[in-house]
C-alpha positions in Angstrom: 80.5 139.5 -10.7 83.3 137.2 -11.6 82.7 133.7 -13.1 83.6 132.1 -9.8 81.2 134.4 -7.9 78.4 133.7 -10.4 79.0 129.9 -10.1 78.8 130.2 -6.3 75.6 132.3 -6.6 74.0 129.7 -8.9 74.9 126.9 -6.5 73.5 128.9 -3.6 70.1 129.5 -5.3 69.9 125.8 -6.2 70.7 124.8 -2.7 67.9 127.0 -1.3 65.5 125.6 -3.9 66.4 122.0 -2.9 65.9 122.9 0.7 62.5 124.3 0.1 61.6 121.2 -2.0 62.7 118.8 0.7 60.8 120.8 3.3 57.6 120.7 1.2 58.0 117.0 0.6 58.3 116.4 4.4 55.3 118.6 5.2 53.2 116.9 2.6 53.6 113.6 4.4 51.8 114.9 7.5 48.0 115.1 6.9 47.5 117.2 10.0 49.5 120.2 8.6 47.8 122.8 6.4 48.5 122.2 2.7 49.1 126.0 2.2 52.5 125.6 3.7 53.4 123.0 1.2 52.1 125.2 -1.7 54.1 128.2 -0.4 57.3 126.2 -0.2 56.7 124.8 -3.7 56.4 128.3 -5.0 59.6 129.3 -3.3 61.4 126.3 -4.7 60.3 127.2 -8.3 61.2 130.8 -7.8 64.7 130.1 -6.6 65.3 127.5 -9.3 64.3 130.0 -12.0 66.6 132.6 -10.4 69.4 130.1 -10.5 69.0 129.8 -14.2 68.9 133.6 -14.7 72.1 134.0 -12.6 73.7 131.2 -14.7 72.8 133.1 -17.9 73.9 136.4 -16.4 70.4 137.9 -16.9 69.4 140.6 -14.4 66.0 140.0 -12.9 63.7 142.3 -10.8 62.8 141.5 -7.2 59.6 139.7 -8.3 57.7 136.6 -7.2 55.8 136.2 -10.5 57.0 132.9 -11.8 55.8 133.5 -15.4 57.6 136.9 -15.5 60.8 135.2 -14.3 60.4 132.3 -16.8 59.8 134.7 -19.7 63.3 136.2 -19.1 64.8 132.9 -20.0 65.7 132.6 -23.7 63.9 130.2 -26.0 65.4 126.8 -26.2 65.2 126.0 -22.5 62.9 123.1 -21.7 61.0 125.0 -19.0 59.7 127.4 -21.7 57.8 124.5 -23.2 57.2 122.1 -20.3 55.8 124.8 -18.0 54.0 127.4 -20.1 51.7 128.6 -17.3 52.9 129.0 -13.7 50.2 131.4 -12.6 48.5 128.9 -10.2 51.8 128.3 -8.4 52.5 132.1 -8.4 49.3 132.5 -6.4 51.2 131.2 -3.3 53.8 133.9 -3.4 54.3 136.5 -0.8 51.2 137.8 0.9 49.1 140.7 -0.4 46.7 143.0 1.4 49.0 143.1 4.5 48.4 145.4 7.4 51.4 146.3 9.5 49.9 148.1 12.6 50.5 148.6 16.3 54.3 148.0 16.2 57.3 149.7 17.8 60.2 149.8 15.4 63.2 150.7 17.6 66.6 151.0 15.9 69.8 151.4 17.8 71.7 151.7 14.5 70.3 152.8 11.1 66.8 151.6 10.2 65.8 151.4 6.6 62.6 150.7 4.7 63.9 148.3 2.1 63.3 144.9 0.5 66.0 142.3 -0.3 66.7 141.8 -4.0 69.3 139.0 -3.8 72.0 137.7 -1.6 75.4 139.3 -1.8 78.3 137.1 -3.1 79.5 136.6 0.5 77.2 134.0 2.1 76.7 135.9 5.3 73.0 136.5 5.1 73.3 140.1 3.7 71.3 141.2 0.6 71.4 143.8 -2.1 68.3 145.9 -1.3 65.9 148.5 -2.8 63.6 150.9 -0.9 60.1 149.8 -0.2 58.2 146.6 0.3 59.5 144.9 -2.9 56.7 143.2 -4.8 54.3 143.0 -1.8 51.1 144.7 -2.9 48.6 146.7 -1.0 50.5 147.0 2.2 49.0 149.2 4.9 51.4 150.7 7.4 49.7 152.6 10.2 49.7 153.4 13.9 53.3 152.3 14.3 56.0 154.1 16.3 59.5 154.5 14.9 62.4 155.5 17.1 66.1 155.9 16.0 67.9 156.9 12.9 65.5 155.8 10.1 66.5 156.3 6.4 64.6 155.8 3.2 61.2 156.1 4.8 58.1 157.8 3.3 57.2 161.3 4.5 54.0 159.9 6.1 56.1 157.6 8.3 58.1 160.5 9.7 54.9 161.6 11.5 55.2 158.3 13.4 58.7 159.0 14.8 58.5 159.3 18.6 60.2 158.0 21.8 58.0 155.0 22.8 59.3 155.4 26.4 60.2 151.7 27.0 61.6 150.9 30.4 65.0 149.6 29.3 65.2 148.7 25.5 68.1 146.5 24.5 68.4 144.7 27.9 66.6 141.5 26.9 68.4 138.2 27.2 67.3 134.6 27.2 63.9 133.9 28.8 60.7 135.8 29.3 61.8 137.1 32.7 64.6 139.2 31.1 62.2 141.2 28.8 60.7 143.6 31.3 62.7 146.4 29.7 60.2 146.4 26.8 57.2 147.4 28.9 55.9 150.9 28.5 56.6 153.7 31.0 53.9 155.9 32.3 53.2 158.7 29.8 54.3 156.7 26.8 52.7 158.0 23.5 52.0 154.4 22.7 49.3 154.0 25.4 45.9 153.8 23.8 47.2 154.8 20.4 46.8 151.5 18.5 44.2 150.3 16.1 41.5 147.9 17.5 42.1 144.5 15.9 39.7 141.5 15.6 40.9 138.1 16.6 43.9 139.5 18.4 43.9 136.8 21.0 42.8 139.2 23.7 46.1 139.2 25.6 49.4 141.1 25.3 52.9 139.5 25.4 52.7 139.1 29.2 49.2 137.9 29.3 47.5 141.2 30.3 44.0 141.5 28.9 43.4 143.6 25.8 39.7 144.6 25.8 37.5 144.0 22.7 36.8 147.2 20.7 39.3 149.4 22.7 42.2 151.2 21.3 45.2 149.1 22.5 48.6 150.3 23.2 51.2 150.2 20.4 53.7 147.5 21.0 53.7 144.2 23.0 52.7 145.7 26.4 49.1 146.7 27.1 49.2 149.5 29.6 46.3 151.7 30.6 46.6 155.4 31.1 47.4 156.3 34.7 
């Protein structure tokens, strides 16, 4: 990375940190909104500010959301090492843990990858340097999903989930709910009745069809019964 690229990367991290801070400040003014959103944005602001410092110092950092671990990479002599010796309480609001990813159709027309973003690439086009896996997210359960397409970098257990979900016309959606009929399941789809029963699911699919309590739902957004 050249000096010009590093300078641009530092400014980018700081811009994102300021945006998160402003969003947190605005949300904090509304007593009707949950405070957890403010806490999460505060954690994000601190994380991005710390990463801006590390980029400025040309110190590589792992894809982690642990604020103390990031701060500890900064050399002695920086004020943050003294003024904020313990950031663990703020770290608690980082990315979720104990996450279940179930009953989804992952349909890739191109190349699908199981990867997590490390940091943005120098070109500010939304792309990231990545690494395989869920990054620092911990205790992620991935089950009863259907993958279809050219998927790379996926665990062996996921390959057992590869199948044609038999959607009516994938890729034909446009603006508006009426254009999404291509994502309903065709008769004989392996997704029908193959999902995991979920509590507090709302009892309806994307189109408002009922999803019975305690039943094995279909995988995906369309609840279709076996014909």
